[in-house]
N, C-alpha and C positions, 0 to 999 in steps of 0.2 A: 303364456307359464303361468303355475300357483301363485294366490297373490302372498304377499311377503311380508312379517309384522314389523313395526315402523322402529326406529332406532329407540324408543323407549318404553317397556309392554304397557299396556294400555290397561283401562278398569275394565274394559268388557267390550264386545262385539261392537256394539252400538257407537261406544268412546273410540274408539278404534276405526269405524268406518267416516265419523267427523274428522279424522285428519287428514289435510289436504295430500293425495296422492302424487309420488315422486318417483322417477327413476335415478340410479344408482351407476354410474361406471367405475371401476377400481381399475385403475391404470398400472397393470402389473406387469405389460410386456414392453415390448421395444417402442423406442418413439412412434413409429410407423404401423406400428399395431392398437398403439391407444387412439391414435389418431382414426383407422379407421373403426375400431370398435363404438368410439365415440358418435361417428359420424351413421351408424345406423340403430342408433337407438333412438325412440317413439320422437320424432318432433313436436307433438301432440300432448305431452307430460314435462312437468319442469325436471332439468335435469341437473344432477352434482356429478364432479367429478373429483374423486379420492387421486390426487396425483402427486408425484415430486415438483412438476412445474405445470404454470396455468396453462387451461386449455384451450383450444381456439373457442369451444362454446361452452355453457353449463356454468355453473354455480362453481368456482372454485374450494375445495376442500384441500386446505394444503397436508401433506405426508412428509415428515421431517425423517431422513432417513437415521439422524443420529440421537432422535427422541427414542426415549422404552416404548415398549407395546403401551404399556397402559396410557401414557402421556395422549400417543397418536389415537389411541380406541378412544379416550376421554374426549377431544378434541372431534373427534368426527360425530361423535355421540350429541355435543353440545349444538353441531351445525346441522344435524336433521332432527334435532327435538321437535316434537309435535308435526311431524313428519310422517308419512306412511310407505313404505319402500315397497312397489306393489312390482318391480320389474329390476334386476340388479344381475351385471355382466363381471367377469374378471378373468385375467388372462394367465397360461402358464405357457411361458415362454424359455425355451433353455438359454442358459448365461444371463438370466435376468433375476439379481439374487432379493427379492423382494417378498419373502416369503411370509413377513410379519404384517405387512400389506394387505396379502391373499387371506392369513387368518383373520384381521380384522373384517372381511368381507364375509367370511363365515359366522363372526360371531354376530356382527352385525343382522344379517340377516337368517340369524341360525340355519345357515347352511344351505338355504334355498336362491343359490347363488348359479348363474348359466357361466358354466366354466367353458372357455375355448383354449385350447392346447394345440401347439404347433410345433414339429422337429424335434421332438423330445426323444422318439428312438434314435434317431441319427443322432442326436447329441452323445448322448451315452454310450454308442455302440465304437463314437469315432477314435476314442482314445486305443479299445481293444484292436481296432482298424490297422493304426497305426503301426502298432507294436508288432501285431502280425506280418507289416511289410520290413520291419527292421531285421524281427527274425529270418526273416527270408534272404534280405542282404546286408549283413553285419557292418559294413561300411557306412551305413546310413545312421546306425546306433550309435558310432562313434562321438559325436559332439554332445548328444543328448546324455550320454552315461559320463561322458568327462564333465558336464555342467553338473549333472547330479552328484558326483562327486565332489566337485570342487562348493557346491552347498552345503551338503553336508559338513566338510573338512572348515566352512566358516561359521557355521552352527555350534559345534565343537569346540574350536579354537576361539571364539568370542569372551569368554567368560576366563579363560587360561590365564594361570599368572602370568606376568611379561617380566622381561627383565628392562634394564636401564638403557640409553642411551649410550653411546662412544662419548671421550673426552673431547673437548675443546679443542680448535687448532689454535695450535701456538704460533705467536708470531711477533715482531719487535712492539713497542709501545707506540703508539699513534699519536699524531698530533694535529692541528688543526690544516685539512689542507684535502683534497681529494686524489686517492689515486685510481688508473684505470688500469685494469687488468683485460686481459684478451687472449684468449686461449685461439692455438692456429693450428691447422696440421696443413701442411700442404697449402699455404695462402697467399703466398708472396704475393700474385696480382688480386688480390682482393684487400690484403695491406697497403698497397700501391695508391688506393684509392681511400679508405678509410681513413687511414692515417693523418691524410690532410686534413679530411674536416674534422675531428676531434683533437689535432692541434692547435687549430684555431681558437678553440674555448680555454687555453692555455690551463692544464690542468696539473696538479704539484708536481707529479709522476706517471710515465706510463710503465705497466709490465707485460709485458708479450713472455708468453708463455708458449714454446714452439714447441708444439707437439708431435713428436715422431717424424718431423720435416725430411723430406730429401732433396726440397726442392730449392735450396740454397737462402732460406728464410736467415737464417740465423747471419750469415755473412753479410746479405744485403742489409740487412737491420744495421749492423757494425759499420758498414761502409757511409749507409744514406743515415739514420739517426742514431750517434752514437750513444747518446743521451737518455736513449731508452733501455732500461733494465732487462735481458732476456733471461728467461730460467726454461734450461735447456731440456727435454727428455729424447732419450735416444730409443723410445719406443713409443707407440702411440696409448696414450691415458685417456680413459673412460673423460666426458666433458667435467662431471665433476671432482674428478680427481687432478684434471687441468688447471679446474678453475682454485681448486685447494691450494696448490701449487704455489699461484701469483697471488693469494691472500695471505699465504705465509710470509710473502716479501712485502706486501703492503704496508706503506710506514705513515700513512694520512688516516684521520678521522674515517672519512669514509670512503669507500671502494666502490667504481663504477665498472660492470662488469660488461665488457660489449663484445658482441662475437664480431670477425673478419668479418662480415658480410652486409654489417650496419654501416648507414652512412649518415653521419648526424647533422641536421641542418643548423647554421648558425644562431648564437642564442641559446643551445641546447643545455647546458649544464646551468644555467641560471635558476633558471624556475625549478630543476630538481633539487638545488640546492635550499631553497625557499620555501619548499617543502618541510624540509626538517627545522626550521624555524617557526614554522605556524602549528605544525602537529606533534603535541607531548609523546617522547618515547616511539619516534616514529623507527621504523625498521629499513622501508624499503621505498623509495619513491620512483616509478615508475615511469617511461615515457610512451607517447603516443606514437603509433607504429603506423607508417605508410607503405605501400608497394611500389614500385615503378609504374611508369605509366603503362595502362594498357594490358596490368595483372593484376586478376581477381586481389581483391584485399582480404589475406586470409585472418590478419590478426590488426587488431587495434590496439591494445594494448591495456585495453579494459577488461581485464579475465575474473569471470565469475561462475560459478556453478549453476547450472540451470538446465536440468534434464525436462525437456517437452515430451518429448516422445520416447517411450522404450526404447528405440532402437539408437536413441543419441547418444554420443559421447557427452557425457555431462561437462565438461571444463571446454568454456566459449567464451569469445571475446564478443561484447556488445558494443554495438556504433554507438561512441562518444552523441552525445546533445549538445548542442549548441550551447556555449557559455558555462558548460560544465565546469568543473576544476576538483584537483584533490577528493574525489570519491573515494570511500574504500574499496579495495579491489582484494580477490583472495589471495593473490601474488603478484610480484612484480617479471615480467619475464626475465629470464636469466642472461638475454643476451642487451640489455639498452636499461640495466636500471641503474639506481643510486643507492648503495647500502651502509646501513652504520657498521662500520669496518668491527668491532667491539663485538656487538650483537650476532653478527654472522660466522665469527669466529667463536662466542657462546654459544652458537648450536652446533658445534663441530663443522661450520662450514657445508658445504653440500654435501647430500648425501650418498657416499660410494655404491649403495645398493642399487642404483640406477644406472645398468650398463645397456650398452654404452654412451647412450644419450637420452634426453628426454624424462620430465615429469621431476625433475630435479628443483626445478624453480617452485614450482609449487609446492614440495614438500616442505623446502625452507621456509615457503613463506608463509604455511598454514601453520608451522610449529612455532613459528616468530606469533603469529595471533596469538595462539595459546596462552602463551608467556606475558600476553598483554600490549606486545610491539604490533604497531599496525603497518600496514603498507597501502598508497593512495596513487590514483593516477594523477597523472600531470599534464595537462593537453595542450601546454606550449611549448613542452619540448619533444620534439620533430625525430623519427630516424625513421629511411627509409630500408627498408629489410630487403636485402635479397636473396629470397627464400632457401633454406636447406641447400647454399651452395655449396658448402663442405659435405657433409653425408650423404646428398643424393651422388656421390664419387663413388661410395661405399658399399650403399648397400640401395637393394630395389625396394619401389613405394609398395612390395607387401611387406617385405623386411620392416620398413620403418614405422609403414601401421600395426603392425606385431610388436615392433617395439614399446609401443607408446601405450599401447592395450595391456601389453605384459604389466610392464613399468607404475602405469594406475592400478592394478591390483596390489602392488607392491606398496604402493603410496596407500592405499585403503587400511591393507595390515599393516604399516610400520606406523604411521601418523597418527590416524583417528584413534583416538584414546577412548570414548564413551565407547563401551561393550551393542548399547541399543542401535548409537550410531553405527559401528562398525558392522552389524551385520544387517542394518539397513543397507549401507552403500554396497558393501560386500554382494548380496544377493541380488540388489538391481544391476551391477556390474557384469555378472554372470549371465543374468539372464539376456543381458544388451549381446554377450557373445554368442550365446546360445542362440538367439534370433538371427542374428548375423554369421549364423555360421564356421565362425573364427576356431578351425580347431587347432591352429599353431600357439594363439594365445591360452589357448584352453588345457592346453598339456601343460602338464607341472603346475596348474594352477593350485590342484588341492594343498600342495605342499608350502606355499607362499605365505598364508596366516603363518604355520608352525616356523617358517624359519624367520619371518620379519617381524612378529606382535612385538611392539616395545610399549612403555611406558612413559608418558610425558604428563608434568605438573602443569595443570590446565590452569589458568587464571581465567579464561574467559569460557563461557558456556561454547559448545560446541556447535549444537544448533542453532543461536541465536548467530554464532558466527557466518555461518551458513547461509541463516534467512539475511546476514546485514550485505554479505557477497551474494546474494543469488542474480542480481541484476535490478532488482526493485525499489535500488536506494540510489540517489543521484545528489549532488551536494553542488553548488551554484554560490560565490563570492558574490556578492550584492558592494555597494557602492557609497552606505552611510556608515560612518564611524562616530558615534558619539563619545564623548568624554565620561561622561558617569556612569554608574555600575551598567554593567551589561545584564539584561533582558534575556530569557530564552524564553519563546513563546509557542508552546506547544498546540493544535490543530487538528479536527478531525476533516477540514477540507481549507484550501487554499484564501485568503481573505480579499481575494479579487478575483475576475469582476464583483460589483457589488449585487450581486442576483437574491440575496434575500439580509434578513437585517442582521443575521448573526454576522455574516462577513461585514456590514455596514458599520458595525459597531468597532470590530477587529482593527479591522482600514484604519478607520477614523483615527482610533488612542492611539496606533501604533504611527502614524501619519507627527502625530503632534508631538511624539517621545521622540522621535528622530534627531532630532537636533542636539538633544540631551546625552542620547542611550544609545550604545550600540546595541540593535535587537537581531537575534538569531530564531528565524522561524524554522522550525520542527512541524511538517504538513503533511498528511493523508492526499494522496490525488489520484486519480482514475489512471490517466495516463502521462507518463512521465513525457515533461516539455521544457523549455526555457520558459520560468517562472515571468509574470508580465513586466515589462518596465514600469509599471508602476511599485510593485515591491520589491524591486531589486534597488530603488531609489532610496528606500527607508531602511530597508537590509543591510547589517553586515555580512551574513551569510545567509543560504533558503537548504534547506535539506528538504528532498519531497521525499514520500517514502508510497510506492504505488500499491493501493490496496483491493488485491485480487479479489473479487464478491463473488459470493457462493453463495447457493443456498439453503448448503450442510449447514446447520445449527447443531451445536452440542450441548448435550443436557448436562447444565449446571445449575448451581442453585442462583446465577448474575442475569441480568436483562440481555435479552437477545441480541440486542443495539450496544450492549458492552463487549458482548462476544463478539459481533461482528466488527469493533473498533480492535480487537485485541491481536497485538502482529509483532510476529517474535522479531523481525526487520525496524520494527516501529522500535522498541524496548531497546535493541542493541543498538540504531542511531540515535536513540537520546542520551542514552549512556557515552558513546563515543564522543559526541557534540559539549554535553557536559564538562566532559575531560579537557578537549579541546580549546574551550573556551572559558570555562568556570565562571558561569553567570552566577550572579550576586540573588536573580529572583530567576526563579522556574514558574510560569503563567499558565495554567491550563484551561482551555478555551471548551465549555461544555463539559456535562458530567459524564457522560464515558471516558474522558478521559484522565478522571480522577484516576484510571489504574494505571499511570505512569508517573505517579506522584515517587515512588521508591527509588525510580531511575532519576532523579534529578536531584538526588543529595549530594553533595549537603547544602544545595541551593536552598532559600527560604523560597515556599511552594503557595501559590495563591491558586485554586480553582475558582474560576468564575461561572456562576451559575447564571447560563443568561433565560433559563425558567426550570422552577422546581420540577423537575420530571415527573415525580410522583403528584404531583398537586395535577398536573394537566392528566395525567391517567386517572386522577380519580374524577375529575370534569367527564371524560370520555366514557367513562363505567356511568354515572350518573345518566348519562343519555342512551348506553345501552347494559338497562341491568341485566345481571348474569350472562355475561358475553365470558365465557370459558377462557379465552386468550389475554383479554384485556386484564381478566381479574390476574389471573397467573401472573403476567406482567405488572403489576402493580402490586404485587409481595416482592417478587424482587426487587423492583426500583426500590420501592420504602427502605428495605432493607440494605441494597446497596448504597444506595444515597446517603442516608444519615451515617452509615459506617463512612464515607468518603470525605465527609467534612473534618472526622477524626482525626486522617489521616494526611491532612495540611496543614500550613500554618495559618489559612488565613481563605475565608469564602467571601466571595463578590456577588453581592447580590444587587440585583436592577432595580429594585424596588422597598420600602421600606416595611411592606407587607412580608417581602421574600427575608429579608435581613430578620425581622422578630421569628420566623418561622426555625431559621436555621440556630439564631442563637449569639451566644457573646462573641465568638468566632468569627464570626458576619461584620462586614461595613456594605453599607451599601453607596453604590456609584451606578448612577442613572445612566439608561439610554439617552442618549441625546441625538443633534441634527448639525447639519455644516448647514447652518442659519444665511451664511452669505451667498452660498452656492444654489440654496432653496429659494428661490422669491421671487415672486411672480412677473416682475418688470425684466428678469433676467431671459425669460424666456415664452412671454406670452407671444400664440398666434407665430411661432418663430419653428421650421421646418415640420410644418404637421402634416401627416397622413391626409390624403382625401378623407378618408372614413373622419378621423380625428376633428381636420375640418368644417368638414359640417356638421358634427354635434357642435362645435365650438360656436358656428355660426347659430345652430337654432337652440343655444342655450336647453338644451335638454339630457344632456348626457352624462352620466352616472360610470364612476371610476371605481374599479377595484383591483385591488395591488396586494400579492401574495404567491410566495413561492409554493407550490400544489405535490411538493419534497414534504412540505410538512400538513401533517394529517387534518389540523383543524384549520387551514385554508379551503382544502376540499370539502371538509363539513360545512364550513362558512357558507360557501358560493352553492351549495345541493342545498341549503335552507334559505338561502334568498331567493333562488330558481323555483325551489317547490312552491316557499310558501308567501312570499315577499309579490314576486316579480308579476302575477298574476293580476295584484292588484294595482298595478301602474300601466296607464296610457302613455302615448306618446312623447315616451323614454327612450333612449338606448342606451346600453350597458359595454364598456370595456373592460377586459380583464386581462390583467397581465398575472401569468402564474408561472412563470420561470419554464414549467415543464408543460406543454402544450397536450390539452383536452379538449379532444375536436366533440367527444359528446355535450360541452356547454354551450357552443356552437346554434345558434340560432335567428331567427329573423331580430332584426335591431340588436344581435349578440354580436360582438367582437372580439374575438380570443388569440392574444399571442404569448409565445415562449417569452426568451428570456429578452431583456432588453435594456441597452447599455445606458442607455440616459430615461429615465423616467419623467423629467421635468416637463418635454411638450403635453405627455401625456395627462401631467399631473394640470398645465395650463387649458388643455381644452376643455376637461370637466366640470361642468356645473355643479356638482357635488359627488364627493368622496364617500364612500360607503365602507363599512365594517364590521358584517351581522356576523361575527362569531360568536358559536356555542359555546366553545371551550380555549381557556388561553391560560398561558402560565407566563411569567415575566413581564415585560410591556413591548408594546407594538412600535417598533422604529416608523413602521409607514405611517402611522398617527401622525406623527412626530412633523414628518416630512411632509406630509400633506398641511398640518397646520401654518410651518414654515413658508409653504408657496401661498399662505394664507385664503385657503380652499374650506369652505362650508362642505362639516361630515355629519354623517349619521352612523350613528353606532351602538351595539350592543353594550350590556354592562360589559360583558367580558371582553369585548375590545379595547375597553380602557383599562383594563387589569392594572394596576399597578401604579397610573399615574393620576396625577391630585387636577383633575378635571372636572368640571361641573356642568350638568346639562343644561342648556339656555343660555350658556356663558360662553364658551369655549365652541362649544359642539351641541348636536340635539342626542339623546340616548332613550333608545327604544330598544325594549324587549320581545314584546310581541308582532306577529307579522303587520296588523293592521294600524297599531301605531308609528312603526319602522316605516311603511310604505305613507303615510300622514306625513311625516317629517320630511323625507324626500319631498313629499308636494309643497312644503310649508317650505323650503328653503331654495326650491323651485321658483318660487314666488317674490321673496323675500330675505337675502343671505349676509348683503352688505355689513352688519356690524357685529354680526356671529365671523365673518372673515377676519375684520381685523380683532377681533379678541382674540383667535386662532393666533395668525401673527406673532405678537403683542407676549401672548403665554409663551410660544415657542422659542422666544429668545430667550428663556429661562434655561432651556436646554443646546446652550450652543456647546458641538464638541471640543472648544477650548476652555471654558470653565471644566466640564468633567475630564481631559485630560490635566488637569491641574490638580484634582482631587486624587486621579489615579499617581500624578509622583510623587503627591505627599503620603500615598502609600507605599510605595516603594521604598521613600526616606525611612519611614518608622520602621519597617521589617529588617532594613539594612542598617539603620545605623546612622544615617547620611545626617548630615546637618543640610539645611532649609538654606 
């Protein structure tokens, strides 16, 4: 094909020809189409691939769909500067909305790009053929027409004025204790078993609402349980009306709503009541639901709103995690939950619009949240549910499903206050019914927003509410209860296992503080699971927030990392945790967590700068001058980080250099090391692998420790292998990188991923290397090696912020030849350096550093030392 111009205009034909020739694939089709296009590109030319996701081959130029056209074009131009594009291909694929990526292809190649298109005509004509088919058979058009009407109705109703809700349920004044309210329709046989189980719990009263029964329920109750108060209705009421009749009779401060097909386990009531002591303004504590043996568990009690697929019903029950308790849930099951009687009455009880049953408990829980009244899941309150024992006698499975679907539409129309959120949930619901062909549920759906749209005074943001209760948050009670002021620690990942320096710092300081203070940890995680025992032992509570990774990056003025850690669920979980624990101190670990300072008020806020991020960005940019992405991120980091310092009460720096950079608001609390754990005699030749044992015996082993999740560590090992390794003979290299990088494997090189205990590796090594070319903060791996009494060769960047001297505690070299010579020198003679390293490490013991942190807490809270 014709030769294409370079990414930027050349000064003339001769200059253009001097540029290296490349080919570019613009991945604007489906994944399979993109892969085939990349495979057929010329193998003898360097290949660049502009794509959303990293390709299997070629140099990746990331395309971010949430960035502007100009930003993506600038990134592509920067990646291709100095290159001459001689071949370019892109795809036109139906249903792949990457028009701006295709426009970039046209701009970069000045229109000289080979275009592959397939299936476009079929895609364009398919809707027309579908509607022609419906015209021939009008019955097939019924569901889509009903869906379109309901969608249009919701769009119009979203912004209409709305009326207020009905008045509250009236009842007698409440006194401390528990009222049990049981609605029952022809449920004498069910009541005979369930009343035995609830009577063991010794509630203060039981009220049975005999809901139009003709099986002799009332007479049997009077004879068998004369102490039970019976509220009789001659005709069957809806579930909501029946509950409200009992709620009006309840005399005690807490009301347990219990279906007649629930069998409670021994000790059921006590944990439900304890939740009211632990959670301020609690509306509802709900039990963990089990099913009879051999029956599939359709409910758990941990109710969330989470729609994974467009066809999924959005309300679901998540499987509880071992050790989880008092996690916030969207609502409590109306069949086995303990409510604050006054609050439930203030809501008007269960809403009567949900006839004959289902979704009314969701409505009550949601409206309570809007008033700032939470609901929590209580794992230790067990109940066995004989599912739909009553409703299945009066309705078919199809009728029950339509009932649930229609009542969910009523809930969206009635309870959701935010117009944008109502619109989104309404359209999702109608689309789901359309896909399922649910004609029965769609009939009359267009009228529901006009009948039931209501206004609630919302104390809590509804988007945060749904994020908090979508299954991405789990709460775990810990076992440590210090006597001092409570400290909340917010982190971007769990402080254990000790897979990198940040975790080492956080865990050790928390470990030392556990005996004096209650510590509540709120942390991001990749997968919700029971926290490590090591953390449960030092925390009063751990709140985990699952961070769902995505390559979609918003176009904002903040750094990408800050956006990646901006989570509505974390904001909401942090606010609820602050409300529950009322911490005196909120400690935000790492720069990106500064965005959560406002959620921690009125606690005093501390931002721990493990390193000054824009300082690191500047160093990286010096290595790669003109890098478009680095320049962009540096500008954003500098603005965000300096602004963050002004929004917290104190900034903790880990070196004097960083403290001076921050200014008057900063204090220096350095990194440290557990000098009792890290010492040579504890691990010498203990449990070494064959590879490490051989290196120890040969006295020629080098060791590099540093998580490859941190870019400077990757750059460090790349620099060492490219510039220094070829200068060394007769030595072996052990790399522990956390994330394995097989590309670093080679003769005499052993690469490992995460290692739980690095001490045997230190013990086996003759020399520890730290060839960092960029670094901010201070490196804990240097301190650990020193505590082990190891000889170290580092660059100047590797000991950034540490008061260490070349020739005293270690050797420092920045040039490859000097670095290699320093290694050879220490392999010959290192005893004096090793002794000095161990002695220097004693100055950095975590116990002493923890005392400095405690003095900071005392100063901020006004405590006496």
